[in-house]
N, C-alpha and C positions, 0 to 999 in steps of 0.2 A: 508135050507131056509136062514140061516145066510150068507152062501157063495153067494147066489143069491143077497141079499141086498148089500153085499160087492162089488160084480161085478158092480151093478148099480151105486153105489157111485163112484167107480173108473172111470167108463165111463163118468159120469156127470162132475167130476173134470177134466178129460182130455179134454172134450169139452170146459169147461170154460177156461182152460189154453191156448187152441188153439185160442179161440176168443180173449183172452187178448193179446196174442202175435201178433195177426193181427192188433189190434186197437192201441196198445201202440206205441208211437213214437220210431223208431229205434235209438238206441244209436250209436254214432260214433265208439265206441270200437269194435262193432261186425258186421259192414258192411262187406259184402264179396267183395265189389268192392271199387273203389275210393270214398272218402268221398265228398259229395256235401254240399253246404251251400246255403240257400235261404236268400237273403238280400233285405231289403226294402229301396228304395231310400228316403232319408230324405226330398228332395225337391218335387219330383213328386209322391211319394208313390208307384211307380212302383216296382214290385217284380221280382227279377232275380235270377236264380239258376246257380251257377258256381262251379267249382272244388275248394276244400278247399285251396290247395296250390296256385292256381291263386288268390284267395281272399286274402291270406296272403301277397302276393306281393303287392297288392293294399293297404293293411293296413300299411305295413312297409313304403311304399312310402308316405302315407298320414299322418302317425303319427310321423315319425322320419326323421330328415334331412338326405338325402341320402349321404351327405358328411361325416357323422359320421364314426368312425373307424369300421372296418369289424366285430370285435367281439361284438361291441355294436349292430350292425345291426342283428347279429345272435341272441343275447339275446332278442332283440325286436321281432324277428320272432317267437321265442319260447313262449314268453309272449303273443303275439297276437294269436297264434295258441291255446294256453291253454285257453285263455279267450273265444275264439270263440267256442271251443268244449264244454266248460262248459255251454255256452248259448244254443248250439245246443241240448245238452242232457237234458236241462230243458225247452226248448221252448214249449209253449202251443198255439202259433199262427201259421198261415200259413207260416210265415217267421221266421228266426232264429235271425237275427241281423239287426239293423238299421245302415245306413252308416255315421252317424255323431257322435259327442262326447257323445251322450246319450249311445252309446255302444262303438264302436271304429271307427275312420274315415277310410273310404275306398274310394280310387279314381281310376278311370278307366285309361287305357293306354292313352286315349285321353286327360284326365285331367293331366296326368303325362307329356305329350308332352307340354301342355300349361304351366305347372309349371316349367319345366326344359329347355324348348326351345332347343337351339342347343346342349345342354349337355344331351339331353334325352337318347340317346343310352348308354352313359357312366354310368349315374346314374341308369338307368333301369337294366343294367347288374350287377351293384354292389348289388342292392337290390335283384334281382332274385337269384344271387349266394348265398347270405346269407340265403335265404329261401330254396334253394335246398340243401345247406350244412347242414341244420338242419331238413330236411324233416321228418315228422311224429314224431318229438320230442316234448314232452309236459312236463309240471311239474305236479307232483302228490303229494298230502299230504294224508297219510294214505290210499293210494289206490284210491283216487278220484282226477280227474283233477281239478286243482285249478282255482278260479276266479282271474286271474292274473292282478290286477289293476296296472296301471302305470301312470306316469305324467311327465311333462317337467323338472322341476327344484326344488329342495328342498331348505329349509332355513338353511340347514346344518344337518337336521335330517328328516327322513320320519315320518309319523304320524301313530298311531294305527288306524286300520280300524273302531274300535268301536266309535271313536270320530268324524268320518266323515260320515260314512254310517250306523252307528248303528248296525253293524254286529259283530259277534264273530268268528274270524278266526285266529287260532294260528300262521299261517304262515305270517300274515300281521300285524306285530308289528313294533314299532318304531326302526329304526337302524340309525347309523350315516351315513351322506353323505356329509362330509366336502369338497369333491371335487367341489361341486356346488358353493362354496363361491367365487371362482375365476372367475366364468363365467360372461361374459358381460351381463349387465342388471340384475344382481343378485338383486340389490336394485333399485327400481323405485318409483318415486313420481308422483301421479296423483292429479291434482288440480280441485276442484269443486267450483262453486259459492255457497254461503250459500243457496240460493233458490233452486238450482238444487239438492244439497245435501238433503235438507228437502223434496223436492218433491219425490225423489227416495225412501226415507225411509217412506214417508207419515207421517211426524211428523210436529208439530207446529214450525215455524221458528222465533218466537218472541225472543226467547233466547235459544241457543243450549247449553245444559249442558251434558257433558260426565260423566256418573256415573261409576259404577263398571265395570271393565274389568277382566274377569276370563280367564286365559291362561292355556294351557296344559303344560306338562313338556317340550315340544319342542318349547314353546313360541308362539304357534298359539292361536288365540282367540277362546275360546269355547263359551263365551257369552259376550255381551257388552250392557250396559244400556245407552240409550240416551233419555233425557227428560222423565225419569221414564218408558220408554218402553224398554223391554229386547229383544235383537235380538240374535239368534244363530250366531256364527261366520261365518258359511257356508252360512246362509241366507244373512247376511250383505254383504259378498263378492259378492254374486250373484246380489243383488239389485244394487250395485254400480259398478259392472263389474271389481272388483279388481283382481289382478294377484294371490293373495294368502290370507290366513287368518292370516299370520304373518304380522301385520301392526301396525303403530302408527299414531295418528291423531294430527294435529296442526291446531287450529282454530284462525284466526286473521281476516283480511278483507275477506278472503275466507277460504276454507277448504282444507288442504293439507294432503293427506294420503300416507305414505311411506310403501311399501311392500317389503318383502324379498322372493325370490323364485317365482315359477310360477306353479300353478296347485293345485289339492286337497291334494297332499302329501302322498298318500297311495300307497305302493308297490314300483316299480322300478322308480328311478329318471333317466330319459333318458340322461340328461346332466351328471349326476353322472356316469352312465354306460359308456358314451363316455370317460370321464376322466379316469375311471378305465382301459378301453381298451387301451387308449394311454399310460398308466403306465405299461402295460404288462399283465393285467388280461385277461383271456379268457372268453368266454360266460358262461361257467359253474361256474366260480368263481364269475362273476357278478351276476348271478341269485341266487346262494346260499347266497350271501350277502344280497340281497334285499328281498328274500322270504325264511323265516327261516324253516329249517328242511324238505325241499321238496326233492323229487327224480325227476331226469330228466330221462324219460323213452321214449321208442319208442312204439307208439300205433300200434295195429295190424289192418290192413285193408284188 
């Protein structure tokens, strides 16, 4: 009798396992064919499915200047592929990624032609070669594909992910990126009228008083208090459309805000990667610098 019950239990568990395998979203690791990605157009909301490597070409073209050094383009391709697969493997919607900065920017070949004009063929081939040369390569941390954040230009250091996105990821900690400091537009000043400044922050404009400014170890603003109202540095940056959270404020007849770097500061600095490549670093050295203790591996498809 006990054997009979045991057989019934085994059969039931087997059925549950089969049903679960049919309903669970297939992870990219174990597809038997080419990996596909479904993207949602940020403007039209139209969903399109295309091959992953084709998608990565569009992301590298959209996210990094195609004139950047070859090894930087390769590093970008691997970061973009890693980010995409981490999203694919955790997606709960009919699409995997959106085509704008809320995920990573993707542009179509038609948009590339518009962007590059007569140089389209040259730049397209550069980008495609970087993607092909790194086909199926991703970064892993402790056996899992990483969420490979990246951004344009640091203030001399990258930022710990916990201070920007509130996540705890040991591979996304602050590292030096002094190469960025020599880049054009590393420092930029934006001028606001007092009324525009107050309107954007939704504060009273009778008297603008800058209170406490709390900075991280990388000099980025964690919180800033204005007229007794506290803002997170990331919120303040968004409200005013600033290039980064490393900023200083000067108030006289108007409001001048000077920023260093460009972007959220987490993960790989694209301009830093380009400078490293120009100095002789290959894509592996670039990625190991910006993403701590990761492994660069080839996925099985």
